[in-house]
C-alpha positions as CSV (number, residue, x, y, z in Angstrom):
1,C,-23.3,-74.6,32.3
2,I,-26.4,-72.6,32.7
3,R,-26.7,-71.9,28.8
4,D,-26.8,-75.5,28.5
5,S,-29.7,-76.2,30.7
6,I,-31.6,-73.2,28.9
7,N,-30.9,-74.1,25.8
8,A,-32.2,-78.0,26.2
9,E,-35.0,-76.6,28.7
10,Y,-36.5,-74.6,25.8
11,G,-35.0,-75.8,22.6
12,A,-33.0,-72.7,21.6
13,T,-30.9,-73.8,18.7
14,N,-29.7,-72.3,15.7
15,N,-31.7,-73.7,13.0
16,S,-33.3,-71.1,10.7
17,N,-33.1,-70.7,6.9
18,F,-33.1,-67.1,7.4
19,A,-28.9,-67.4,9.1
20,A,-28.6,-63.6,10.3
21,I,-31.0,-64.1,13.1
22,N,-29.0,-67.3,14.4
23,T,-26.9,-65.9,17.0
24,A,-23.4,-67.3,18.4
25,D,-25.3,-68.5,21.6
26,P,-28.7,-69.9,20.5
27,G,-29.4,-68.9,23.6
28,A,-29.3,-65.1,23.7
29,I,-28.3,-62.2,21.4
30,R,-25.2,-60.4,22.1
31,I,-25.4,-56.6,22.3
32,V,-21.8,-55.3,21.1
33,H,-22.4,-51.7,21.1
34,R,-25.0,-49.5,23.1
35,A,-24.6,-46.0,21.2
36,E,-24.7,-42.7,23.7
37,F,-27.5,-40.0,22.8
38,H,-26.2,-36.5,22.4
39,N,-27.8,-33.9,24.3
40,G,-28.2,-31.6,21.5
41,Y,-30.0,-34.0,19.6
42,F,-32.9,-33.8,22.2
43,C,-33.0,-30.3,22.6
44,C,-33.6,-30.5,18.6
45,V,-36.1,-32.9,18.9
46,K,-37.9,-30.6,21.8
47,L,-37.3,-27.9,19.0
48,A,-39.8,-29.8,16.5
49,L,-42.1,-30.6,18.8
50,C,-45.4,-28.6,19.8
51,P,-44.4,-26.3,22.6
52,W,-47.1,-28.2,25.0
53,S,-46.2,-31.0,24.5
54,L,-42.2,-30.2,25.6
55,C,-43.0,-30.9,29.4
56,C,-44.7,-34.2,29.7
57,L,-42.9,-36.4,26.2
58,M,-39.4,-34.9,26.8
59,D,-38.6,-37.1,29.5
60,Q,-40.0,-40.3,27.8
61,I,-38.3,-39.7,24.4
62,R,-34.9,-39.2,26.0
63,N,-35.5,-42.3,28.1
64,R,-36.7,-44.6,25.3
65,T,-34.6,-43.5,22.5
66,Y,-31.5,-46.1,22.0
67,L,-29.7,-47.7,19.4
68,N,-28.1,-50.8,20.2
69,I,-25.7,-52.7,17.7
70,H,-26.3,-56.3,18.2
71,E,-23.4,-59.6,16.9
72,N,-26.5,-59.7,14.0
73,R,-28.4,-56.7,14.3
74,V,-29.0,-53.0,14.1
75,E,-31.7,-52.3,16.4
76,S,-33.4,-48.3,17.2
77,N,-36.0,-46.6,18.8
78,Y,-36.2,-43.0,17.9
79,P,-39.7,-42.3,19.7
80,G,-41.8,-39.3,19.0
81,C,-45.8,-38.1,18.7
82,G,-46.4,-40.8,16.2
83,A,-49.2,-40.7,14.6
84,S,-52.0,-40.7,17.3
85,A,-50.4,-37.1,17.8
86,C,-53.0,-35.4,19.4
87,W,-54.0,-38.3,21.9
88,S,-50.4,-38.5,22.5
89,L,-50.0,-34.6,23.9
90,L,-53.1,-35.1,25.5
91,C,-52.3,-38.7,27.4
92,C,-48.4,-37.9,27.9
93,K,-47.4,-40.7,26.1
94,A,-44.5,-40.9,23.4
95,E,-45.1,-43.6,21.0
96,D,-41.9,-45.7,20.0
97,N,-40.7,-46.1,16.6
98,V,-38.8,-49.4,16.6
99,N,-36.4,-50.4,13.7
100,V,-34.7,-53.5,13.5
101,L,-32.3,-53.8,10.6
102,Y,-30.5,-57.4,10.2
103,M,-27.0,-57.4,8.7
104,D,-27.5,-59.1,5.9
105,H,-29.9,-56.5,4.7
106,K,-29.2,-54.6,1.6
107,N,-28.6,-51.4,3.1
108,T,-26.4,-52.9,5.4
109,E,-23.5,-53.8,3.9
110,N,-21.3,-50.7,5.4
111,A,-21.5,-48.0,7.8
112,A,-20.0,-44.9,8.2
113,K,-20.5,-41.4,9.9
114,A,-21.9,-38.8,8.0
115,G,-20.4,-35.8,6.2
116,V,-21.4,-32.9,3.8
117,C,-23.1,-35.7,1.4
118,T,-20.9,-38.3,2.7
119,P,-21.2,-41.4,2.3
120,C,-21.2,-40.6,-1.0
121,C,-25.2,-41.1,-3.1
122,T,-26.9,-41.5,0.3
123,H,-28.4,-38.5,2.4
124,C,-26.9,-36.0,-0.4
125,S,-27.3,-33.5,2.4
126,F,-24.9,-30.6,3.2
127,F,-26.1,-30.5,6.7
128,P,-26.9,-33.8,7.7
129,D,-26.9,-33.3,11.6
130,C,-27.0,-29.6,12.0
131,C,-23.2,-29.1,11.9
132,G,-22.6,-31.1,15.2
133,I,-25.7,-29.4,17.0
134,C,-27.6,-32.2,17.1
135,G,-25.2,-34.9,17.7
136,Q,-23.7,-37.1,14.9
137,T,-25.1,-39.2,12.3
138,L,-24.9,-43.1,11.5
139,V,-25.3,-43.8,7.6
140,L,-25.9,-47.6,7.0
141,Y,-25.6,-48.1,3.3
142,K,-25.5,-50.3,0.3
143,T,-21.6,-50.2,-0.9
144,G,-21.2,-50.0,-4.6
145,Y,-22.6,-47.2,-6.8
146,C,-25.4,-47.1,-9.8
147,G,-23.4,-45.1,-12.7
148,G,-23.2,-41.9,-10.7
149,L,-27.0,-41.3,-9.8
150,C,-28.2,-41.0,-6.3
151,C,-29.9,-44.9,-6.2
152,R,-27.6,-46.5,-3.2
153,T,-30.2,-47.7,-0.4
154,F,-29.5,-46.2,2.8
155,Q,-30.8,-45.6,6.6
156,V,-29.9,-42.5,8.4
157,L,-29.6,-43.0,12.4
158,P,-29.3,-39.4,14.2
159,G,-28.0,-37.6,17.5
160,L,-25.6,-40.2,18.4
161,K,-22.4,-38.7,20.5
162,D,-19.8,-41.0,18.9
163,A,-21.0,-41.9,15.3
164,D,-17.2,-43.2,14.2
165,A,-17.5,-45.5,17.2
166,A,-20.8,-47.0,16.5
167,A,-19.4,-47.8,12.5
168,T,-17.2,-49.7,14.0
169,A,-19.0,-52.0,15.8
170,F,-21.2,-52.0,13.1
171,R,-18.7,-52.7,10.6
172,N,-16.7,-55.7,13.3
173,A,-20.2,-57.1,14.0
174,R,-21.1,-57.8,10.4
175,H,-17.6,-59.2,9.8
176,N,-17.7,-61.3,12.4
177,L,-21.2,-62.7,11.3
178,H,-20.1,-63.3,8.1
179,N,-16.8,-65.1,9.5
180,R,-18.5,-67.6,11.6
181,G,-21.2,-68.3,9.3
182,C,-23.9,-67.5,11.6
183,Q,-23.1,-70.7,13.7
184,A,-19.7,-70.7,15.7
185,L,-19.5,-68.7,19.4
186,A,-18.2,-65.1,18.6
187,P,-15.0,-64.0,19.6
188,G,-15.5,-62.2,23.0
189,A,-18.6,-64.1,24.2
190,Q,-18.8,-64.6,27.8
191,L,-20.5,-68.0,29.0
192,M,-21.9,-67.8,32.4
193,T,-21.4,-71.0,34.2
194,R,-22.1,-72.3,37.9
195,L,-19.3,-72.6,40.4
């Protein structure tokens, strides 16, 4: 089995005390969902950027934007001009803004498509994604309430074609991660073997 030889050669094991980084296959991290982005999201980004940056940055931003749900984490990149905006514009170079949230983080207990002020006590916006013009928004959030106060921790991931599919994939991956205790082979994981 190729996986066994790779694990033996590089010493890949699930031996971390931080259980959420252990994966079903110690030699690989399985991606369970690659979210597609809505074209309207990039139109909204284009409007937010200065007019002189549109031509040189938009292709880079479109090509570098992603949201992947892995078996143990959510990873996204929403690039833009960044802190050195003047330098980015002069060089026509988008800056990455990569974010990784492991599924044991307080913001990652649940996931849902954003609606008008929903999930309750998260973004509290009537139009979280401009009424769908800019795509759909995925909200990762902590379950439970704080006595009616809006103090629930959350993460907003905008611009998706199908936030419901991303939320379902997230909930399934988190469920599988906790059911296997971060150690066993995940359901549906494929092993490469030599013929």
